RODO-2510 file (C-alpha; in nm, 4 decimals, decimal comma):
residues 239
     n   res          X          Y          Z
     1     m    -2,2704     0,3815     2,2901
     2     n    -2,2892     0,0752     2,0552
     3     e    -1,9173     0,0212     1,9053
     4     l    -1,7203    -0,1561     1,6532
     5     t    -1,3859    -0,2443     1,6033
     6     v    -1,1245    -0,2170     1,2830
     7     y    -0,8947    -0,4916     1,2548
     8     h    -0,5494    -0,2179     1,0867
     9     f    -0,3282    -0,4493     0,9053
    10     m     0,0465    -0,3347     0,9313
    11     p    -0,0249    -0,0134     0,8909
    12     d     0,4204     0,0220     0,9423
    13     k     0,4514    -0,0496     0,6473
    14     l     0,1165     0,0531     0,4384
    15     n     0,0751     0,3638     0,3836
    16     l     0,0807     0,4670     0,0651
    17     y    -0,0356     0,7934     0,0138
    18     s    -0,1704     0,8231     0,2905
    19     d    -0,4208     0,5678     0,2890
    20     i    -0,4441     0,5964     0,6819
    21     g    -0,7112     0,8592     0,6076
    22     n    -0,9210     0,5674     0,5363
    23     i    -0,9906     0,4646     0,9410
    24     i    -1,0019     0,8677     0,9953
    25     a    -1,3033     0,8451     0,8157
    26     l    -1,4470     0,5799     0,8973
    27     r    -1,4192     0,6789     1,2512
    28     q    -1,5529     1,0183     1,1444
    29     r    -1,8723     0,8772     0,9426
    30     a    -1,9504     0,6188     1,2448
    31     k    -1,8907     0,9216     1,5229
    32     m    -2,1791     1,0863     1,3065
    33     r    -2,4313     0,8198     1,4630
    34     d    -2,2876     0,8095     1,8107
    35     i    -2,1416     0,4269     1,7151
    36     k    -1,7731     0,4250     1,8642
    37     l    -1,4935     0,2999     1,6741
    38     n    -1,2203     0,0976     1,8409
    39     v    -0,8745     0,1211     1,5741
    40     v    -0,6789    -0,2296     1,6515
    41     d    -0,3052    -0,1971     1,4667
    42     i    -0,1775    -0,5114     1,3945
    43     n     0,1489    -0,5887     1,2750
    44     e     0,2177    -0,9161     1,3366
    45     t    -0,0551    -1,2156     1,2972
    46     e     0,0746    -1,4650     1,5144
    47     g    -0,2061    -1,5952     1,7404
    48     v    -0,4431    -1,3192     1,6026
    49     t    -0,8431    -1,4003     1,5621
    50     f    -1,1410    -1,2077     1,3498
    51     d    -1,3377    -1,3054     1,6925
    52     q    -1,3500    -0,8978     1,8104
    53     c    -1,3026    -0,7289     1,4789
    54     d    -1,5947    -0,6185     1,2580
    55     i    -1,4166    -0,4432     0,9561
    56     f    -1,0973    -0,5485     0,8052
    57     f    -0,8499    -0,2587     0,6364
    58     i    -0,5338    -0,3058     0,4577
    59     g    -0,3388    -0,0086     0,3110
    60     g    -0,1138    -0,0282     0,0297
    61     g     0,2382    -0,0259    -0,0051
    62     s     0,5445    -0,0008    -0,2085
    63     d     0,6639    -0,4198    -0,3891
    64     r     0,9185    -0,4601    -0,0486
    65     e     0,6308    -0,3651     0,1853
    66     q     0,4420    -0,5624     0,0366
    67     a     0,5961    -0,8746     0,0395
    68     l     0,6889    -0,8287     0,3850
    69     a     0,2895    -0,7913     0,4517
    70     t     0,1721    -1,0510     0,2716
    71     k     0,3971    -1,2490     0,4181
    72     e     0,2926    -1,1934     0,7756
    73     l    -0,0505    -1,1795     0,6200
    74     s     0,0062    -1,5779     0,4936
    75     k    -0,0410    -1,7007     0,8793
    76     i    -0,3769    -1,6007     0,8826
    77     k    -0,4579    -1,6788     0,5718
    78     t    -0,6762    -1,9425     0,5742
    79     t    -0,9307    -1,7510     0,8877
    80     l    -0,8993    -1,4256     0,6563
    81     k    -1,0685    -1,6379     0,4181
    82     e    -1,3290    -1,7554     0,6192
    83     v    -1,4318    -1,4469     0,7118
    84     i    -1,4630    -1,2427     0,4303
    85     e    -1,7344    -1,5600     0,3132
    86     d    -1,9302    -1,5271     0,6265
    87     g    -1,9516    -1,1338     0,4756
    88     m    -1,7442    -0,9443     0,7243
    89     p    -1,6604    -0,6291     0,5696
    90     g    -1,3046    -0,5340     0,4208
    91     l    -1,0817    -0,2006     0,2475
    92     t    -0,8061    -0,3644     0,0929
    93     i    -0,6297    -0,0868    -0,1218
    94     c    -0,3835    -0,1367    -0,3949
    95     g    -0,1212    -0,4103    -0,3081
    96     g    -0,3532    -0,5159    -0,0121
    97     y    -0,5865    -0,6074    -0,2338
    98     q    -0,3752    -0,7164    -0,5468
    99     f    -0,2688    -0,9882    -0,2518
   100     l    -0,5834    -1,1647    -0,2158
   101     g    -0,5436    -1,2874    -0,5810
   102     s    -0,3332    -1,6257    -0,6809
   103     k    -0,0283    -1,4741    -0,7740
   104     y     0,1629    -1,1275    -0,8638
   105     i     0,3689    -1,1061    -1,1985
   106     t     0,6453    -0,9059    -1,2172
   107     p     0,7449    -0,6861    -1,5211
   108     d     1,0505    -0,9406    -1,5615
   109     g     0,8056    -1,2111    -1,5353
   110     t     0,8583    -1,3447    -1,1847
   111     e     0,5702    -1,4677    -0,9879
   112     l     0,5082    -1,4352    -0,6203
   113     e     0,2278    -1,5848    -0,4683
   114     g    -0,0620    -1,4326    -0,3526
   115     l    -0,2566    -1,5414     0,0111
   116     n    -0,4905    -1,7685    -0,2989
   117     i    -0,8271    -1,6092    -0,1352
   118     l    -1,0218    -1,5572    -0,4293
   119     d    -0,9080    -1,7008    -0,7834
   120     f    -0,8200    -1,3956    -0,9329
   121     y    -0,4685    -1,2761    -1,1095
   122     t    -0,2304    -0,9055    -1,1215
   123     e     0,0590    -0,8633    -1,3151
   124     s     0,3077    -0,5637    -1,3622
   125     q     0,4152    -0,3392    -1,6661
   126     k     0,6908    -0,0805    -1,6227
   127     d     0,4802     0,1355    -1,7950
   128     r     0,1900     0,2838    -1,5022
   129     l    -0,1961     0,3728    -1,4817
   130     t    -0,1679     0,7397    -1,3262
   131     g    -0,4019     1,0468    -1,2660
   132     d    -0,6966     1,1176    -1,0884
   133     i    -0,9745     0,8517    -1,1390
   134     v    -1,3648     0,8821    -1,1470
   135     i    -1,5717     0,5950    -1,1280
   136     e    -1,9941     0,5196    -1,2037
   137     s    -2,1462     0,2506    -1,0032
   138     d    -2,4587     0,0946    -0,9455
   139     t    -2,3942     0,0560    -0,5617
   140     f    -2,2290     0,4036    -0,4596
   141     g    -2,3101     0,6545    -0,7339
   142     t    -2,0078     0,8225    -0,8507
   143     i    -1,6354     0,7213    -0,7059
   144     v    -1,3258     0,9438    -0,7437
   145     g    -1,0567     0,9429    -0,6358
   146     f    -0,6043     0,9078    -0,7916
   147     e    -0,4367     0,5722    -0,9236
   148     n    -0,1187     0,4606    -0,9144
   149     h    -0,0504     0,1605    -1,0606
   150     g     0,1832    -0,0640    -1,2413
   151     g    -0,0071    -0,3779    -1,2207
   152     r    -0,2787    -0,4755    -1,4091
   153     t    -0,5834    -0,7240    -1,2307
   154     y    -0,8250    -0,9329    -1,4408
   155     h    -1,1108    -1,1045    -1,2395
   156     p    -1,4483    -1,2927    -1,2671
   157     y    -1,6088    -1,1355    -0,9374
   158     g    -1,7872    -0,8217    -0,9501
   159     t    -1,6619    -0,4889    -0,9342
   160     l    -1,6651    -0,0809    -0,7693
   161     g    -1,7758     0,0363    -1,1276
   162     n    -1,7501     0,1201    -1,4478
   163     v    -1,4439     0,4574    -1,5172
   164     t    -1,5408     0,6937    -1,7204
   165     h    -1,2053     0,8787    -1,6115
   166     g    -0,8631     0,6416    -1,6056
   167     y    -0,8133     0,2956    -1,5951
   168     g    -0,8876     0,0751    -1,3348
   169     n    -0,7958    -0,2618    -1,3113
   170     n    -0,6080    -0,2828    -1,6028
   171     d    -0,5961    -0,0456    -1,9422
   172     e    -0,8332    -0,2803    -2,0860
   173     d    -1,2094    -0,3697    -2,0195
   174     a    -1,3093    -0,0222    -1,7957
   175     k    -1,3740    -0,1596    -1,4338
   176     e    -1,2303    -0,0265    -1,1226
   177     g    -1,1465    -0,2949    -0,8122
   178     i    -1,3467    -0,5553    -0,6746
   179     h    -1,6553    -0,6247    -0,4787
   180     y    -1,7087    -0,9933    -0,3452
   181     k    -1,9989    -1,0262    -0,0816
   182     n    -1,8898    -0,7517     0,1361
   183     l    -1,5335    -0,7431     0,0859
   184     l    -1,4193    -0,4121    -0,1691
   185     g    -1,1064    -0,3684    -0,3145
   186     t    -0,9622    -0,1265    -0,5023
   187     y    -0,6142     0,0686    -0,6985
   188     l    -0,7885     0,4262    -0,4989
   189     h    -0,5998     0,5968    -0,2872
   190     g    -0,5939     1,0062    -0,2374
   191     p    -0,7434     0,8197    -0,0141
   192     i    -1,0190     0,7385    -0,1374
   193     l    -1,3327     0,6744     0,2007
   194     p    -1,3061     1,1189     0,2662
   195     k    -1,4125     1,1364    -0,0679
   196     n    -1,6703     0,8742    -0,0919
   197     h    -1,8988     0,8844     0,2226
   198     e    -2,0795     0,6050     0,0038
   199     v    -1,8703     0,3699     0,0251
   200     t    -1,7525     0,4493     0,4594
   201     d    -2,1153     0,3987     0,5254
   202     y    -2,1566     0,0632     0,3711
   203     l    -1,8507    -0,0830     0,5255
   204     l    -2,0013     0,0786     0,8341
   205     e    -2,3642    -0,0367     0,7808
   206     k    -2,2849    -0,4166     0,6948
   207     a    -2,0595    -0,4212     0,9842
   208     c    -2,3670    -0,3020     1,1935
   209     e    -2,5857    -0,5332     1,0238
   210     r    -2,3720    -0,8402     1,1023
   211     k    -2,2928    -0,7410     1,4548
   212     g    -2,6370    -0,7025     1,5262
   213     i    -2,6577    -0,3056     1,6367
   214     p    -2,8606    -0,0504     1,4313
   215     f    -2,6819     0,2183     1,1309
   216     t    -2,8961     0,5570     1,2482
   217     p    -3,0357     0,6670     0,9507
   218     k    -3,0209     0,9941     1,1584
   219     q    -2,9473     1,2937     0,8494
   220     v    -2,5848     1,3759     0,8437
   221     n    -2,4262     1,6622     0,6399
   222     n    -2,2123     1,5937     0,3381
   223     t    -2,1374     1,9080     0,1727
   224     e    -1,8074     1,8017     0,2535
   225     e    -1,7408     1,5660     0,1154
   226     e    -1,9831     1,6254    -0,1967
   227     a    -1,7904     1,8961    -0,2899
   228     a    -1,4035     1,6916    -0,2225
   229     k    -1,5750     1,4809    -0,4874
   230     q    -1,6890     1,6904    -0,7285
   231     v    -1,3478     1,8869    -0,7555
   232     i    -1,1677     1,5608    -0,8860
   233     v    -1,5082     1,5369    -1,1237
   234     n    -1,4421     1,9261    -1,2294
   235     r    -1,0441     1,8441    -1,2586
   236     v    -1,0996     1,5747    -1,4977
   237     t    -1,3547     1,6318    -1,7231
   238     q    -1,2702     2,0113    -1,7853
   239     k    -0,9851     1,8947    -1,9433
***
């Protein structure tokens, strides 16, 4: 059986709104294609390399927990940037997405340094952008989830898609997340992957391509995933 390895960064701190469900979804979708998914929890980064990593995942957390995680991740930010540029697939949620940028500005104007892996910034406000969200994506089709964030993120990169219901990156441009090479960043909790099998399969497929193993194109029953997605779509369109 072919195998992939996921590095799950800071699961002890970054599991806001059950973001660990994304790991469960990755493991289940990999199993459907006869791929064993190994998950390595990384809470301390000293000496960490990406030699055995095929996908990385960084969840969301409170401002305090995220600041602690960012300090730990800063020890490997050069290597993390290198693997992103090399096409390693990764999923980053909320704070894990925000701190890939250069800075995070708090509501009182304090600037917190980000990892500066990509050239963007986030400015937080006291009023939060909260609720169900629906996105139409050229790559993934319809994406659904739940957002609850004070941060407004601004960047020049590709996104996951256009927001049709909800807010997304900010309350101005109706775009959500970031899609840079095979890196995905998003404000969607819920968690995002169980309801959006297209995104899950993208991460797995890109990891397989990079490792040189087959991503079996066999038929997979997506009935439950599509039903979960439709619940969100129905909820926002019937308001």
